[in-house]
C-alpha positions, 0 to 999 in steps of 0.5 A, a space after each residue: 338859708 338853703 337846707 344844704 348850706 345849713 347842713 354844711 355849717 352844722 357838719 363843720 361845727 360838729 367837726 370843729 368841736 370834736 377835734 379837741 376831744 380827738 387830740 386828747 385820746 391816747 392809746 394805752 394798750 400793748 405796743 410793739 414800740 414799747 418792746 425793747 430787745 436785749 443784747 441776747 435777743 439781738 445776738 440770737 436774731 440779728 436784723 441789719 438796720 434794726 433800731 435799738 435802745 438799750 441800757 447797760 454799761 460800756 465794759 471796756 474799750 477795744 479800739 479807737 471807736 469800739 467798746 464792749 457793751 452789756 445790758 446784763 444779758 450778754 455782751 456786744 461790740 458797739 461803735 461810738 464816735 467820739 462826738 457822740 459821747 456826753 461831756 461828762 466822763 463815762 467809765 465801766 461803772 456808768 449806766 448809759 442808754 445807747 440808741 442806734 442800729 444793729 449792723 450785721 456782717 457775713 463773717 463777724 458777730 452783730 454789732 451796734 452802731 451807736 447814734 446817741 449815748 446818754 448817761 442814765 445815772 
């Protein structure tokens, strides 16, 4: 067997045996992906289109699809389509997680456009 062919086979075997070990590796250090802004953070430095994931309560309904949400740091207006609500009823005492994005405007306070609402408890 030519030497270059043997080297190629050896390299292929080494890669094949190292793949399972590589897929097991997980990064466990700090990450910006773990950082969750609070409602107060969003109000202080709103970024249009910023993805958000918050836990708190819907305090009251202010319009057909508009609600006031609070995570305990501040209150913010959120827009939630009816079909984004779970089948279980939600009231002002229900802890929920909202996932969506920040919507800024020139002449109004930032809002959150909710894409998913999940009951936490």
